[in-house]
Backbone as a chain_set.jsonl record, in Angstrom:
{"seq": "MINTIFLTGIAIFTLSSAYFYFRNRQSSRLNSAFLVSFVTLASYTLMWQGNLVGASASGQPIYWTRWIFYAISCSLLMLEIARVKQIKETGSVTELVFLNVIVMGTGLLAAVSTGAGRWIFFAISSIAYLIQISMVLKKEEAGWVNTYIYLGWTGFPIVFLLAPTGLEVFGAGLAMGLYLLLDVYTKIIFNLQLKE", "coords": {"N": [[80.432, 60.628, 122.838], [81.393, 63.137, 121.929], [82.069, 62.557, 119.255], [79.499, 62.047, 118.259], [78.397, 64.595, 118.425], [80.021, 65.926, 116.568], [79.341, 64.489, 114.231], [76.648, 65.163, 114.091], [76.947, 67.914, 113.632], [78.199, 67.769, 111.116], [76.095, 66.669, 109.587], [74.085, 68.669, 109.874], [75.357, 70.943, 108.754], [75.91, 70.047, 106.215], [73.344, 69.869, 105.126], [72.564, 72.598, 105.414], [74.467, 73.83, 103.799], [73.787, 72.826, 101.252], [71.173, 73.85, 101.079], [71.578, 76.703, 101.199], [73.202, 77.0, 98.979], [71.514, 76.348, 96.782], [69.39, 78.113, 97.268], [70.479, 80.662, 96.927], [71.627, 80.63, 94.461], [71.004, 81.963, 92.068], [71.584, 84.562, 92.583], [73.453, 87.586, 92.109], [75.241, 88.396, 93.94], [77.938, 87.62, 96.251], [77.774, 84.375, 97.482], [77.711, 84.112, 100.438], [76.434, 82.841, 102.56], [76.243, 80.144, 101.804], [79.032, 79.615, 101.572], [79.923, 80.049, 104.218], [78.533, 78.011, 105.593], [79.629, 75.799, 104.261], [82.381, 75.965, 104.828], [82.211, 75.595, 107.574], [81.214, 73.008, 107.637], [83.479, 71.663, 106.633], [85.19, 72.151, 108.788], [83.934, 70.746, 110.949], [84.149, 68.175, 109.904], [86.929, 67.775, 109.863], [87.463, 67.945, 112.633], [85.972, 65.75, 113.524], [87.378, 63.701, 112.304], [89.596, 63.566, 113.92], [92.305, 64.199, 113.832], [95.062, 66.447, 114.451], [94.587, 67.398, 117.104], [94.821, 68.915, 120.251], [95.659, 68.849, 123.778], [94.34, 69.559, 127.012], [95.592, 70.633, 130.253], [94.541, 68.738, 131.971], [94.132, 66.648, 130.313], [91.933, 66.775, 128.618], [90.482, 66.894, 125.329], [91.449, 69.369, 122.934], [90.232, 71.016, 120.296], [91.78, 72.68, 118.289], [91.87, 73.464, 115.625], [89.461, 74.519, 114.957], [89.465, 77.331, 115.195], [90.888, 78.219, 113.001], [89.16, 77.752, 110.875], [87.068, 79.339, 111.785], [88.191, 81.868, 111.418], [87.913, 82.191, 108.695], [85.099, 81.7, 108.146], [83.806, 83.474, 109.919], [84.816, 85.908, 109.095], [83.583, 86.158, 106.621], [80.961, 86.268, 107.578], [81.137, 88.684, 108.959], [81.4, 90.487, 106.859], [78.806, 90.324, 105.82], [77.368, 91.245, 108.041], [78.332, 93.879, 108.147], [77.261, 94.796, 105.736], [74.482, 94.585, 106.227], [74.227, 96.265, 108.433], [74.794, 98.581, 107.219], [77.402, 99.567, 107.016], [79.545, 101.104, 105.163], [81.945, 102.269, 104.48], [85.048, 101.637, 103.082], [87.433, 101.403, 104.549], [86.472, 100.955, 107.165], [85.083, 98.518, 106.892], [87.172, 96.843, 106.092], [88.747, 97.036, 108.392], [87.049, 95.785, 110.255], [87.07, 93.139, 109.289], [89.818, 92.51, 109.5], [90.138, 92.774, 112.271], [88.542, 90.656, 113.03], [90.082, 88.483, 112.094], [92.282, 88.787, 113.763], [91.049, 88.318, 116.256], [90.331, 85.589, 115.951], [92.803, 84.413, 115.298], [94.42, 84.96, 117.567], [92.807, 83.684, 119.371], [93.163, 81.029, 118.572], [95.9, 80.801, 119.218], [95.711, 81.125, 121.977], [94.311, 78.803, 122.578], [96.184, 76.788, 122.086], [98.236, 77.403, 123.766], [99.82, 77.495, 127.027], [99.74, 78.27, 130.559], [100.71, 81.616, 131.44], [100.861, 82.639, 128.852], [98.575, 81.701, 127.521], [96.558, 83.256, 128.697], [97.333, 85.828, 128.069], [97.105, 85.834, 125.261], [94.346, 85.298, 125.16], [93.369, 87.653, 126.323], [94.218, 89.575, 124.431], [92.728, 88.704, 122.235], [90.147, 89.11, 123.255], [90.092, 91.9, 123.622], [90.377, 92.787, 120.963], [87.992, 91.732, 119.984], [86.065, 93.192, 121.448], [86.546, 95.782, 120.46], [85.86, 95.355, 117.787], [83.075, 94.577, 117.924], [82.034, 96.866, 119.081], [82.236, 98.701, 117.04], [80.344, 97.712, 115.289], [77.962, 97.685, 116.8], [77.461, 100.367, 117.306], [76.261, 101.382, 115.076], [73.016, 102.185, 114.118], [71.257, 100.996, 112.337], [69.394, 98.06, 111.387], [68.693, 96.722, 113.946], [68.168, 94.141, 114.918], [70.439, 92.671, 114.47], [72.118, 93.279, 116.551], [71.138, 91.808, 118.751], [71.66, 89.262, 117.817], [74.452, 89.352, 117.878], [74.946, 89.759, 120.639], [73.768, 87.418, 121.794], [74.851, 85.378, 120.278], [77.625, 85.68, 119.041], [79.015, 86.588, 121.315], [78.793, 84.449, 122.983], [80.771, 82.604, 122.281], [83.466, 83.36, 123.293], [82.851, 83.082, 125.988], [82.256, 80.34, 126.29], [84.774, 79.375, 125.53], [86.314, 80.332, 127.664], [85.281, 78.864, 129.839], [85.598, 76.231, 129.112], [87.819, 73.346, 128.413], [89.855, 74.779, 127.175], [90.218, 76.971, 128.713], [89.36, 77.696, 131.877], [88.505, 75.175, 132.544], [85.98, 74.494, 133.631], [83.921, 72.939, 132.692], [83.788, 69.938, 130.651], [85.178, 68.781, 127.453], [83.134, 67.621, 125.905], [80.675, 68.925, 126.583], [81.466, 71.493, 125.89], [81.84, 71.23, 123.076], [79.217, 70.657, 122.323], [77.935, 73.065, 123.038], [79.329, 74.829, 121.374], [78.415, 73.857, 118.903], [75.655, 74.517, 119.012], [75.922, 77.325, 119.106], [77.187, 77.71, 116.643], [75.14, 76.934, 114.868], [73.242, 78.901, 115.438], [74.644, 81.328, 114.852], [75.492, 80.999, 112.244], [73.644, 79.712, 110.614], [70.921, 80.378, 111.385], [71.18, 83.174, 111.477], [71.849, 83.678, 108.745], [69.509, 82.785, 107.544], [67.806, 84.832, 108.17], [68.662, 86.913, 106.661], [68.13, 89.227, 104.026], [68.075, 89.519, 100.521]], "CA": [[79.549, 61.79, 122.811], [81.956, 64.185, 121.08], [81.91, 62.146, 117.855], [78.09, 62.239, 117.912], [78.233, 66.039, 118.204], [80.654, 66.251, 115.288], [78.517, 63.922, 113.152], [75.454, 66.018, 114.016], [77.393, 69.132, 112.942], [78.41, 67.44, 109.699], [74.773, 66.521, 108.962], [73.41, 69.971, 109.843], [76.003, 71.878, 107.837], [75.729, 69.525, 104.859], [72.006, 70.318, 104.706], [72.52, 74.062, 105.257], [75.278, 74.173, 102.621], [72.964, 72.554, 100.064], [70.055, 74.801, 101.063], [72.028, 78.052, 100.841], [73.715, 76.974, 97.611], [70.405, 76.405, 95.829], [68.573, 79.302, 97.524], [71.137, 81.89, 96.468], [72.369, 80.327, 93.235], [70.711, 82.92, 91.008], [71.969, 85.907, 93.007], [74.723, 88.085, 91.572], [76.102, 88.659, 95.097], [78.697, 86.51, 96.824], [76.911, 83.472, 98.246], [78.453, 83.914, 101.682], [75.722, 81.88, 103.417], [76.73, 78.826, 101.39], [80.452, 79.479, 101.905], [80.034, 79.928, 105.672], [78.101, 76.648, 105.937], [80.556, 74.827, 103.69], [83.606, 76.042, 105.631], [81.895, 74.984, 108.866], [81.156, 71.568, 107.348], [84.869, 71.193, 106.576], [85.719, 72.206, 110.148], [83.391, 69.623, 111.72], [84.698, 66.944, 109.348], [88.299, 67.664, 110.355], [87.428, 67.635, 114.068], [85.472, 64.376, 113.651], [88.453, 62.812, 111.89], [90.409, 63.388, 115.117], [93.692, 64.63, 113.677], [95.372, 67.828, 114.852], [93.904, 67.678, 118.363], [95.696, 69.116, 121.397], [95.106, 68.38, 125.052], [94.44, 70.485, 128.139], [96.434, 70.134, 131.352], [93.9, 67.553, 132.559], [93.982, 65.618, 129.291], [90.743, 66.981, 127.786], [90.87, 67.271, 123.969], [91.258, 70.739, 122.46], [90.139, 70.998, 118.836], [92.273, 74.022, 117.991], [91.671, 73.823, 114.213], [88.192, 75.256, 114.885], [89.684, 78.774, 115.047], [91.333, 78.487, 111.635], [87.947, 77.821, 110.057], [86.322, 80.523, 112.237], [88.778, 83.051, 110.796], [87.335, 82.299, 107.355], [83.64, 81.807, 108.152], [83.352, 84.679, 110.626], [85.141, 87.068, 108.254], [82.468, 86.246, 105.668], [79.803, 86.759, 108.338], [81.343, 90.1, 109.273], [81.066, 91.237, 105.643], [77.343, 90.392, 105.77], [76.932, 92.135, 109.126], [78.634, 95.244, 107.697], [76.283, 95.14, 104.695], [73.166, 94.76, 106.839], [74.3, 97.435, 109.319], [75.1, 99.696, 106.329], [78.772, 100.066, 107.198], [79.939, 101.091, 103.756], [83.285, 102.793, 104.276], [85.971, 100.533, 102.816], [88.361, 101.293, 105.676], [85.784, 100.36, 108.309], [84.805, 97.112, 106.592], [88.47, 96.166, 106.146], [89.138, 96.965, 109.801], [86.221, 94.755, 110.892], [87.545, 91.819, 108.868], [91.131, 92.288, 110.113], [89.916, 92.534, 113.698], [88.04, 89.291, 113.145], [91.211, 87.575, 111.928], [93.063, 88.898, 114.997], [90.29, 87.612, 117.297], [90.419, 84.143, 115.749], [94.207, 84.001, 115.354], [94.866, 84.944, 118.963], [92.028, 82.623, 120.009], [93.882, 79.792, 118.282], [97.126, 80.794, 120.022], [95.304, 80.885, 123.365], [93.899, 77.403, 122.702], [97.337, 75.886, 122.061], [99.225, 77.87, 124.739], [99.601, 77.159, 128.429], [100.224, 79.262, 131.514], [100.417, 83.038, 131.228], [100.683, 82.889, 127.422], [97.168, 81.477, 127.181], [95.721, 84.367, 129.158], [97.719, 87.023, 127.304], [96.438, 85.717, 123.961], [92.907, 85.432, 125.376], [93.119, 89.08, 126.556], [94.352, 90.266, 123.138], [91.562, 88.318, 121.455], [88.961, 89.757, 123.836], [90.163, 93.34, 123.332], [90.064, 92.94, 119.537], [86.566, 91.445, 119.84], [85.3, 94.331, 121.969], [86.683, 96.872, 119.48], [85.092, 94.953, 116.605], [81.621, 94.656, 118.098], [81.622, 98.25, 119.356], [82.077, 99.343, 115.73], [79.094, 97.222, 114.702], [76.808, 98.034, 117.631], [77.168, 101.807, 117.305], [75.39, 101.666, 113.935], [71.641, 101.939, 114.558], [70.507, 100.204, 111.36], [69.236, 96.608, 111.602], [68.868, 96.455, 115.369], [68.108, 92.714, 115.212], [71.802, 92.134, 114.417], [72.711, 93.448, 117.882], [70.733, 90.651, 119.55], [72.421, 88.145, 117.267], [75.83, 89.458, 118.387], [74.933, 89.536, 122.094], [73.427, 86.035, 122.124], [75.631, 84.427, 119.498], [79.072, 85.869, 118.992], [79.581, 86.738, 122.66], [78.806, 83.139, 123.623], [81.995, 81.858, 121.97], [84.536, 83.539, 124.284], [82.409, 82.572, 127.295], [82.495, 78.889, 126.25], [86.227, 79.21, 125.521], [86.806, 80.593, 129.018], [84.828, 77.835, 130.778], [85.921, 74.904, 128.555], [89.21, 72.936, 128.641], [90.768, 75.794, 126.653], [90.366, 78.02, 129.723], [89.324, 77.344, 133.299], [88.075, 73.772, 132.65], [84.794, 74.351, 134.479], [83.259, 71.755, 132.143], [84.62, 69.165, 129.741], [85.161, 69.002, 126.004], [81.845, 67.217, 125.331], [79.731, 70.032, 126.742], [81.974, 72.624, 125.086], [81.546, 70.985, 121.664], [77.772, 70.803, 122.169], [77.624, 74.49, 123.07], [79.845, 75.42, 120.121], [77.511, 73.479, 117.804], [74.465, 75.37, 119.118], [76.314, 78.679, 118.703], [77.419, 77.692, 115.19], [73.837, 76.91, 114.191], [72.607, 80.216, 115.619], [75.362, 82.424, 114.203], [75.815, 80.755, 110.838], [72.467, 79.288, 109.855], [69.761, 81.208, 111.716], [71.487, 84.531, 110.994], [71.745, 83.73, 107.276], [68.105, 82.63, 107.166], [67.144, 86.121, 108.374], [69.16, 87.912, 105.711], [67.374, 89.468, 102.812], [68.944, 89.898, 99.391]], "C": [[80.076, 62.873, 121.864], [81.812, 63.823, 119.604], [80.473, 62.311, 117.381], [77.816, 63.71, 117.626], [78.828, 66.428, 116.859], [79.845, 65.711, 114.115], [77.22, 64.708, 112.983], [75.788, 67.316, 113.29], [77.597, 68.901, 111.466], [77.063, 67.342, 108.973], [74.083, 67.871, 108.808], [74.027, 70.876, 108.782], [76.076, 71.348, 106.406], [74.392, 70.007, 104.31], [71.964, 71.83, 104.481], [73.35, 74.507, 104.064], [74.466, 73.973, 101.347], [71.831, 73.573, 99.951], [70.516, 76.18, 100.585], [72.609, 78.096, 99.427], [72.569, 77.141, 96.617], [69.536, 77.639, 96.031], [69.175, 80.548, 96.89], [71.884, 81.722, 95.152], [72.176, 81.376, 92.154], [71.152, 84.342, 91.34], [73.304, 86.307, 92.383], [75.72, 88.388, 92.696], [76.867, 87.406, 95.498], [77.769, 85.668, 97.681], [77.619, 83.118, 99.56], [77.757, 82.924, 102.613], [76.159, 80.453, 103.088], [78.175, 78.619, 101.825], [80.663, 79.306, 103.405], [79.643, 78.513, 106.109], [79.101, 75.607, 105.459], [81.878, 74.791, 104.447], [83.381, 75.376, 106.991], [81.766, 73.474, 108.735], [82.567, 70.985, 107.312], [85.49, 71.153, 107.972], [85.243, 71.021, 110.984], [83.935, 68.283, 111.215], [86.127, 66.722, 109.848], [88.328, 67.311, 111.846], [86.961, 66.196, 114.296], [86.562, 63.365, 113.306], [89.444, 62.587, 113.037], [91.876, 63.713, 114.978], [93.845, 66.056, 114.179], [94.604, 68.251, 116.103], [94.948, 67.84, 119.462], [95.049, 68.563, 122.651], [95.311, 69.455, 126.113], [95.345, 69.867, 129.205], [95.857, 68.872, 131.973], [93.647, 66.442, 131.54], [92.74, 65.729, 128.426], [91.179, 67.398, 126.371], [90.553, 68.741, 123.673], [91.341, 70.706, 120.94], [90.489, 72.39, 118.315], [92.062, 74.43, 116.534], [90.382, 74.605, 114.004], [88.436, 76.736, 114.569], [90.237, 79.144, 113.685], [90.108, 78.653, 110.734], [87.067, 79.001, 110.478], [86.876, 81.794, 111.601], [88.185, 83.28, 109.412], [85.829, 82.576, 107.438], [83.165, 83.092, 108.832], [83.756, 85.955, 109.899], [84.058, 87.263, 107.199], [81.209, 86.765, 106.364], [79.936, 88.239, 108.646], [81.075, 90.973, 108.052], [79.554, 91.391, 105.509], [76.791, 91.316, 106.854], [77.168, 93.582, 108.727], [77.625, 95.698, 106.648], [74.925, 95.462, 105.311], [73.131, 96.007, 107.725], [74.65, 98.709, 108.548], [76.415, 100.384, 106.689], [79.412, 99.966, 105.822], [81.355, 101.589, 103.516], [84.262, 101.634, 104.146], [86.929, 100.319, 103.98], [87.727, 100.622, 106.878], [85.514, 98.875, 108.091], [86.102, 96.306, 106.662], [88.928, 96.0, 107.587], [88.343, 95.89, 110.536], [86.723, 93.35, 110.554], [88.903, 91.522, 109.495], [91.012, 92.047, 111.61], [89.406, 91.116, 113.925], [89.178, 88.271, 113.037], [92.1, 87.61, 113.179], [92.37, 88.143, 116.135], [90.488, 86.107, 117.158], [91.861, 83.642, 115.832], [94.731, 83.941, 116.784], [94.048, 83.962, 119.788], [92.684, 81.271, 119.798], [95.144, 79.702, 119.135], [96.82, 80.568, 121.498], [94.95, 79.42, 123.58], [95.092, 76.458, 122.778], [98.416, 76.284, 123.07], [98.87, 77.383, 126.137], [100.097, 78.311, 129.293], [99.804, 80.675, 131.167], [100.174, 83.363, 129.758], [99.246, 82.727, 126.984], [96.337, 82.708, 127.521], [96.073, 85.673, 128.468], [97.039, 86.986, 125.938], [94.921, 85.856, 124.094], [92.541, 86.903, 125.587], [93.206, 89.865, 125.249], [93.135, 89.973, 122.267], [90.309, 89.036, 121.947], [88.935, 91.252, 123.545], [89.808, 93.592, 121.866], [88.575, 92.717, 119.291], [85.713, 92.63, 120.313], [85.38, 95.535, 121.033], [85.801, 96.587, 118.268], [83.591, 95.131, 116.824], [81.163, 96.07, 118.446], [81.431, 99.018, 118.055], [80.739, 98.953, 115.1], [77.896, 97.742, 115.481], [76.471, 99.517, 117.613], [76.321, 102.23, 116.101], [73.962, 101.276, 114.303], [70.837, 101.079, 113.592], [70.469, 98.736, 111.776], [69.522, 96.218, 113.045], [68.828, 94.984, 115.74], [69.495, 92.079, 115.198], [72.469, 92.244, 115.792], [72.374, 92.26, 118.78], [71.502, 89.419, 119.107], [73.865, 88.169, 117.791], [75.875, 89.173, 119.883], [74.731, 88.06, 122.428], [74.318, 85.013, 121.422], [77.126, 84.617, 119.629], [79.696, 85.941, 120.387], [79.592, 85.41, 123.411], [80.106, 82.385, 123.408], [83.121, 82.107, 122.975], [84.145, 83.055, 125.682], [82.629, 81.057, 127.362], [84.0, 78.616, 126.295], [86.788, 79.328, 126.935], [86.475, 79.453, 129.981], [85.206, 76.413, 130.357], [87.361, 74.505, 128.897], [90.247, 73.917, 128.09], [91.041, 76.896, 127.675], [90.424, 77.47, 131.124], [88.931, 75.891, 133.561], [86.942, 73.58, 133.663], [83.967, 73.158, 134.0], [84.148, 71.139, 131.074], [84.403, 69.483, 128.269], [83.82, 68.64, 125.379], [80.814, 68.326, 125.408], [80.16, 71.233, 125.909], [81.629, 72.439, 123.618], [80.05, 71.104, 121.38], [77.353, 72.262, 122.144], [78.128, 75.193, 121.811], [78.934, 75.077, 118.944], [76.249, 74.334, 117.834], [74.775, 76.798, 118.68], [76.569, 78.753, 117.205], [76.105, 77.712, 114.42], [73.188, 78.289, 114.27], [73.297, 81.297, 114.792], [75.571, 82.228, 112.706], [74.62, 80.326, 109.996], [71.285, 80.218, 110.133], [69.978, 82.645, 111.256], [71.278, 84.619, 109.492], [70.329, 83.505, 106.784], [67.348, 83.955, 107.291], [67.554, 87.163, 107.343], [68.244, 88.02, 104.512], [68.356, 89.92, 101.732], [68.951, 91.394, 99.209]], "O": [[79.314, 63.456, 121.093], [81.472, 64.679, 118.788], [80.241, 62.675, 116.228], [77.084, 64.037, 116.692], [78.213, 67.174, 116.096], [79.68, 66.401, 113.109], [76.747, 64.897, 111.862], [75.024, 67.773, 112.44], [77.217, 69.736, 110.645], [76.91, 67.872, 107.873], [73.558, 68.184, 107.74], [73.31, 71.503, 108.001], [76.285, 72.126, 105.475], [74.308, 70.49, 103.181], [71.405, 72.298, 103.489], [72.982, 75.463, 103.381], [74.453, 74.835, 100.469], [71.56, 74.094, 98.87], [69.919, 76.757, 99.676], [72.517, 79.122, 98.752], [72.641, 77.975, 95.715], [68.994, 78.168, 95.06], [68.447, 81.396, 96.373], [72.683, 82.578, 94.774], [73.104, 81.649, 91.394], [71.103, 85.226, 90.485], [74.173, 85.464, 92.16], [76.903, 88.611, 92.437], [76.498, 86.288, 95.138], [77.05, 86.204, 98.524], [78.061, 81.987, 99.764], [78.427, 82.233, 103.382], [76.413, 79.653, 103.988], [78.514, 77.575, 102.383], [81.495, 78.5, 103.822], [80.347, 77.891, 106.905], [79.387, 74.643, 106.169], [82.433, 73.718, 104.683], [84.259, 74.678, 107.498], [82.169, 72.738, 109.637], [82.82, 69.931, 107.895], [86.232, 70.225, 108.298], [86.045, 70.364, 111.649], [84.156, 67.365, 112.004], [86.49, 65.605, 110.214], [89.125, 66.475, 112.272], [87.492, 65.501, 115.163], [86.661, 62.309, 113.93], [90.064, 61.527, 113.115], [92.634, 63.518, 115.928], [92.862, 66.784, 114.312], [94.036, 69.342, 116.147], [95.85, 67.014, 119.597], [94.019, 67.891, 122.591], [96.316, 70.166, 126.114], [95.8, 68.731, 129.074], [96.607, 68.022, 132.452], [93.03, 65.425, 131.856], [92.506, 64.866, 127.579], [92.132, 68.162, 126.22], [89.53, 69.274, 124.103], [92.39, 70.405, 120.371], [89.612, 73.172, 117.949], [92.072, 75.623, 116.228], [90.225, 75.281, 112.987], [87.709, 77.33, 113.773], [90.071, 80.283, 113.249], [90.036, 79.584, 109.932], [86.394, 79.601, 109.639], [86.113, 82.704, 111.276], [87.978, 84.421, 109.0], [85.34, 83.556, 106.876], [82.22, 83.726, 108.363], [83.104, 86.987, 110.067], [83.66, 88.392, 106.913], [80.482, 87.593, 105.815], [78.949, 88.973, 108.599], [80.574, 92.089, 108.194], [79.068, 92.457, 105.131], [75.856, 92.078, 106.61], [76.301, 94.43, 108.943], [77.182, 96.846, 106.664], [74.297, 96.465, 104.973], [72.128, 96.72, 107.763], [74.788, 99.781, 109.136], [76.522, 101.61, 106.67], [79.776, 98.88, 105.372], [81.913, 101.351, 102.444], [84.301, 100.751, 105.002], [87.206, 99.18, 104.355], [88.367, 99.807, 107.543], [85.696, 98.067, 109.002], [86.126, 95.212, 107.226], [89.439, 94.944, 107.961], [88.903, 95.16, 111.354], [86.793, 92.481, 111.423], [89.131, 90.411, 109.973], [91.717, 91.2, 112.158], [89.788, 90.457, 114.892], [89.226, 87.308, 113.803], [92.612, 86.574, 113.603], [93.018, 87.416, 116.887], [90.781, 85.426, 118.14], [92.113, 82.567, 116.376], [95.405, 82.984, 117.166], [94.533, 83.454, 120.799], [92.758, 80.459, 120.719], [95.431, 78.653, 119.712], [97.581, 79.895, 122.194], [95.246, 78.853, 124.632], [95.026, 75.435, 123.459], [99.41, 75.573, 123.215], [97.757, 76.92, 126.386], [100.786, 79.211, 128.814], [98.703, 80.912, 130.671], [99.383, 84.25, 129.439], [98.743, 83.508, 126.176], [95.51, 83.147, 126.722], [95.212, 86.536, 128.296], [96.464, 87.983, 125.501], [94.278, 86.464, 123.238], [91.512, 87.357, 125.087], [92.365, 90.724, 124.985], [92.578, 90.874, 121.639], [89.506, 89.513, 121.146], [87.878, 91.81, 123.253], [89.033, 94.498, 121.558], [87.962, 93.423, 118.49], [84.753, 93.016, 119.645], [84.385, 96.232, 120.836], [85.088, 97.466, 117.785], [82.912, 95.759, 116.012], [80.029, 96.441, 118.143], [80.565, 99.888, 117.968], [80.085, 99.774, 114.455], [76.918, 98.192, 114.884], [75.33, 99.896, 117.874], [75.731, 103.31, 116.106], [73.723, 100.154, 114.752], [69.833, 100.489, 113.989], [71.386, 98.235, 112.428], [70.466, 95.482, 113.33], [69.388, 94.596, 116.765], [69.708, 91.054, 115.846], [73.289, 91.401, 116.155], [73.244, 91.761, 119.495], [71.944, 88.624, 119.938], [74.429, 87.122, 118.109], [76.739, 88.43, 120.349], [75.453, 87.512, 123.26], [74.513, 83.906, 121.925], [77.812, 83.81, 120.255], [80.784, 85.41, 120.61], [80.331, 85.263, 124.384], [80.509, 81.601, 124.267], [83.692, 81.139, 123.476], [85.007, 82.662, 126.468], [83.127, 80.545, 128.365], [84.448, 77.725, 127.017], [87.626, 78.528, 127.352], [87.287, 79.11, 130.841], [85.138, 75.49, 131.17], [88.052, 75.244, 129.598], [91.405, 73.882, 128.507], [91.988, 77.667, 127.519], [91.413, 76.852, 131.521], [89.018, 75.429, 134.698], [86.945, 72.63, 134.446], [83.378, 72.446, 134.813], [85.134, 71.739, 130.646], [83.579, 70.318, 127.895], [83.401, 69.283, 124.416], [80.153, 68.636, 124.417], [79.33, 71.907, 125.3], [81.173, 73.382, 122.971], [79.656, 71.593, 120.322], [76.517, 72.66, 121.332], [77.441, 76.047, 121.251], [78.704, 75.92, 118.078], [75.814, 74.826, 116.793], [73.985, 77.415, 117.965], [76.212, 79.74, 116.562], [75.976, 78.431, 113.429], [72.647, 78.784, 113.281], [72.638, 82.086, 114.115], [75.802, 83.196, 111.981], [74.599, 80.558, 108.788], [70.713, 80.784, 109.202], [69.068, 83.266, 110.708], [70.606, 85.532, 109.011], [69.973, 83.986, 105.708], [66.358, 84.171, 106.592], [66.874, 88.175, 107.17], [67.666, 87.036, 104.05], [69.336, 90.613, 102.009], [69.622, 91.904, 98.312]]}, "num_chains": 1, "name": "protein.A"}
C-alpha cells in the first residue's frame, strides 16, 4: 500500500512539475511552483526507493527524509505566501523562511528521536510554526491564504502527532496517504490559485 502511495505521488508531482514548468516558463519571476513540485517529486522518489527509512518503537516505517525536502519546498511556498499576503519587509520575509527551516529541522529531529527528545523537538517545532503562521495570518490581504494554512499546513503536525512518528494512533500507510493529500493541497492546489 505504501509503495502505491509513493508511486501515485511520483505520478502526480511529475505531471504538476511539467505543468508548472511550461505554464510559468515565460515569466520573469522565480518559477517556485515548478520547483516546489519538482522537489516533492524527488522526495517521493527517495521514499519509494526505500533507503534512509527509520522505524518507530512498534516497527512502523518512518520516512524521515520527507522533512529535508519540506524545508526546501515549504520555504519556497512561504516566499509565495509572503508575496501574496504583501509581506514586503525583508526582515519579516527572512524570519518567515528561517522559522520554516526551524519547523522542518526540528520536525526531522522529532521523527528520528525517541522518548522525551521526540516531544521536546516536536514542541520546539510547534512553537516555531505558531509564530510563523501568526505572522502570516495577521496580514489581512489575500484572506483565502488563511484557509489554505488552516486546512493544509496545520494538517501536517496533526498527522505527525497521530502517525508512527508520534502517538501511533494509526499506521504508516494511512499517514503516507494523508501526507500525499496534504501535499497535493498545499503544493499544487495553492499554486494553481496563484496569479502572476
